[in-house]
N, C-alpha and C positions, 0 to 999 in steps of 0.2 A: 592578373589574378582572376581565377574563376569566380563568377557571381554565385553566391550561396542562396540567393532568394529567387523564388519562381514568380513572385509578383513584382512588377516594375512600378516605381513611382512615376507619376505624371510630373510634368513641370509645374512650377508655381509654389508659393510658400505654403498653401493649405496641404498640398500633397506631401510636403516635407515633414509635416507633423505626422500624419497617418493616412494610409490608404484605406479604402473601403474593402474589408475583407469578404470574400465570397463564402458560401457554405462550405464546410469541409468536404473534400472530394474522397473518393475511394482510395485504396492502396496505390502506391506509386513507387517507381524506381528512380524517380528524379531526385534533385538536391532538396535539402531541407527548406521549408517554406518560412516566409516571415512569420506567418501565424503560429507555427510550431516554435520558433525562436522566441516569440513573445510569451508563449506558454511556459517554455523552459526557463525564462527569465523570471516569471511570477512564481513559479513553483520551484522547489529545489530537492535534490536528492542527498543521500547521506554519504559523505566521502568514505571510500572503502577502508581507509585507515582507522574509522571510528569502529570497525569491527573488533578491535582490540578491547573494547569496552563491554562489560556485561550489560550495562545500561546507557542508553544513548541520550546525551543531553538534548534538550528541547531544540536548541539552535542547530544541531547536527542531524536530528531526526527528519526523515523525509516529509515533505508537505505536498499535498495536492489540493488545491482550491478551484472548484469549477467555476464560481462566480466571483463576487467581491467579499472580502472579509467583512462581516457585519461590525458595526460600532454599537455595542450593546452596554446599556446601563443596568448593572445588576439590581440596583435598587427598585427599578420599575419593571424588571423581567419576571415572568412566571412560567411554569411548566403546566400545560393542560393534559389531563389524562381522561379520555372519553370513549365512547363507542359502546361495544357489547360488554359492558361492565355493570356490577351492582351499584357502584357509587362513583360518579365522575367527580374528579378532584382538580384543583388548582393550587400549585405549590410554589412558594417563594424559595430562593436560595437559602435563606435563613432557616426555613423549614426543612429543607433537604439536608442542611448541615446538622440538624438535630437527630436524623435518622440513623439507624445502624449503618456502618460503612465497611468496606472491604478494601484491600490493596491487592492488584493482581498484575504481575509482570507478564507483558503481552508483547509479541512480536507482530508488528502490522506491516503489511506489504501491499502496495498498490497492485490491483489486478493487471494494470497495463505495464508492470515492470518488465523490461526486455522487449518492449514493443519495437523500438527502433533498430534492433538487431535482425528483425524479419525482413525478407525479401520476397515480394515487394512490401514496402513499409506502409502500415496503416497511418494515415495523417491525423495525429492528436498529440497529446503531451508526449514529448519524445524521450521517453525513458530509455536508458541503456540497462544497467544492472542494479543501481543503487536506490531504487524507490522502495526503501525499508528502513526500519528502526525498531528498537526495543525500549519501552518505558515501563514504569511502574504507575499504574493508573488507580486513583483513590476516588470512591464515591459510593453511592447507595446501590446495592443489588437490584437490578430490574425486577427480578422475581418478588422481592419484598414488596415493591410498590404495586406491582400487578396483584399480589395477594391481598393487599389492603383495598384495592379497587374492586376486587372480586371478578375475575374473568368468567364470562357466562359459558355454559357448555357448548353452544353452537359457534364460538369463536374459531377462526382458522388461522389469522395472522395478526401481527401487530405492526402498525405503520408508524414510522418515526420521521418528522418533518423539521427541517432546519429553518432558520431565519433567512438564509442566504437564498437569493433568487436571481434568475436570469433567463437566457433563451439558449437552448441547445437543440440541434436538429429541427430548428424552426419552431420549437414548442416552448412558450413561456411557462415557467413553473419554479416552484421553490424545491430545493433539493430534498428528496424523500426517498426512503426505502423501507421495505418490510421484511419481517422475519416470521417463519412459521411459528406457531405457539409453542411447539416443543423445544425450539431453539431460544425463544424469548424467556422461557422459564427456567433455562440453565442457571445454576447458582453462581457461575462466574461472569455472567454478562452484567456490566456495570454502567451506571450513569455516573460518569466521572466528572469531579470538579477540580481535581488536582492532578498533576503530571510530575513525577519524580518528587513528590513532596511539596510541591509549590503550586500556586494558582495556575490554572490553565493559561498558557499564552494565548493571545487573540488568534494566531494562525492555526492553533490546535483546538479551537472550538469553545473559547470562553464565552459564557461562564459554565456551560454544561454540554457534555458530548456523550454519545453512546460508545462503548467499546465492546465489540463482539470477538472474543478470543477465538482464534482458529480460522476466521473468515478473512478474505481480502478486505482491504481498507474501505471499499465502497459502502460496506454495511455499517461501518461505525460512524453514523451521522453526527456532524459537528453542529455547533450553535443550536443545540435541540430546543424546539419551541413546543412541540405537541407530540403526544403518544395516543394512537386511536386504535383500539381492538376492533377488528372488522371481521364480518362473517362471509366475505367473498374475497378472492385473491386480489390483492392490490395491483392496479394496471398503470402506475405512474411511469414517466418516461424513463427514469433512472432504474426502474425495475423491469420494465417490459420491452424497452427498446435498447437502452445502453446495457453494458456489462452482460454480454452474451457470448457464448462460443458459436460462432457462425462460419460455415464454409464459404458463404457468398452473401452478397447484399440481400439477395431474395430468400435466404435460408432463415426460418424463424429461430433456429438455434436453441441452445440450452442455457440456462442461467448460470452465471458464475457464482461460486459459493465458497468453499473452503480452500485454503492456500495449498497449492501443489508443493511437493518436496523440493527443497532448494539448498544449495550451500554456496558460499562465497568465501574468497581467500583475501587476506590482507596482502596487497601487492608488495613482494619484497624489495629491498634495495631503495634506490632513489629514482625519480621519474624524470623523463624528458618533459619539458613544459608543455609542448604542443600535443605530441603524440601520446604521452603517458606511458610509453614503453619504459621498461625498468632496466636499471644498471646496478650491478653488485659485484663485489670482490669474490674471488674464489674462496672456498672453504666451507665450514659448517654453518648452516642456516636453519633456524626454526621456522617452518612454514605454519601459518596459523589462520584460522577463520571461524566461521559460524555456520550452522546448519539449522533448518527448522522446517516444520511441516504442520498444516492444519488438519490433516487427515489422521495422523498417528505419530507416536514418538519417533524421533530420528533413532535408527538403530545402528547405522554405519555410515562412514564417510570414506571415500577413497580419493587419493591424491595422484594425479597423473603427472609424471615426468617424461616429456617427450613420448607420451602414449603408453608408458609402462605404469601400471596402478599399484600404488602402495596403501595399505590400510592405516587410517588415521587413529590416534588416541583421543577418546571422547571424554570431555568433562560432564559432570552432572549440570543439567539445566537448572536455571533459577525458578522454573515453574513448568506447568504442564503445556503452556503455550508460549514459552520463552525459548529463543534460539539457544543452541548448544555448542560450546567451544570444542574445537578439534585442534590438534597439532600433529605435525610430521617433521622429524629431523631430515635434513637434506645436505649433502656434501655437494656444493655447487662447483662443477668442473668448468674451465674456461670454454667460451663458446656461446652460440645462440640456443636457447631452450624455450619450450612451450610448457607452462605449468597449467594445470586444470584440476578441478575438484568436482565430485558427484556424490550425492547423499542418497540413502535409502531409508524409508520409513517402516514403520510397524505393518503396514498394509502390504508390504512388498514393492511399492512404487519407487522407481529409480529415476533420477534425472535423465532426460534423453541426451545423446550426443549430438543430435541434429535439431533444428528449430521446429517447434509445434506451431505451425502457421495457422491463424484463423483471421477472419475478416476485420474484427475489431482490435486484434493484437492483444489478446488477454492471455494470462496464465503461461507465458513463454518462460519455462524454468530450464532452458537449455544450459548445459555445463559452461561455466566460466573459463576462458582461456586467456593467459596472460603471456606476453612475449617478454623474455628476459635476455639480456646480454651479460654474460659473466666475463670479466676481464680486468 
């Protein structure tokens, strides 16, 4: 059997526990590494059959955790708001729960979704297609709290810092990201303490997280500890080094922000355990899936049957930043088929038929293809 790991274990009991992982290398055409497999085991994707649901249960929603999941006692936790504001504040969860709240249905997608489909493959969390989910997030509008604090006129960004900390790229840091002032003051950006009507699960940011509708998931900082309004652009690792569209290692690149248009299909029929190739009986089949975009409303979805494109029927979305269901009836003829889907949004952007390669493997919204055997 072919070895799937590129790092070999040394002899001895200690090596059997864990080998010393080197720094992440650049893109590779080699087999998946042990480090990638470990990341894939810690994090998880949404099974594609969950696309049948308008709202994704927390246990099916994708999870990406950069470092360790913090163990936080809500009774001693508090949120600090500081920086270029008229009045700095410290808030407990009890105080936040007394503030006005909103519930926003939001599709979140990891910026690295589709990374492992690229060739060569950037070495990181090995997402295929399923780094996505849609939940109803309940909490205090960020704009409300910033309004109470009083953002000063010379402020340019708002920095959000989580409790989680670790080392990435050789840099020790707590996970932190910033938003431009105009994005932070949007009425639908929420400091969420509930997911789908229940308390946030630990892996989804308990007791409080940021949710930024329309942006890739890296912006929605979990285990939120502090909010700082700043007068110069934030230069933290997750902002200035990670999450950038780069042509090469030496390219400064451009920052990742809003979600590129994408659609996914519920794989029809039944799967082969290992390959996940699909098998179904001849006859009528209702193909279905979801489409979303952070740049504008999804305006159309086409479904490909062996390269011939058919228009899909679109349902009304649950909200401005929630995915949209689509359906297409198909009469499945015996034989081998390839199914695909592609979406277009209000800006005119359409999913590409070929990979959108970049050094970090960000924003790869290439069309999904599913191999199906009918017989």
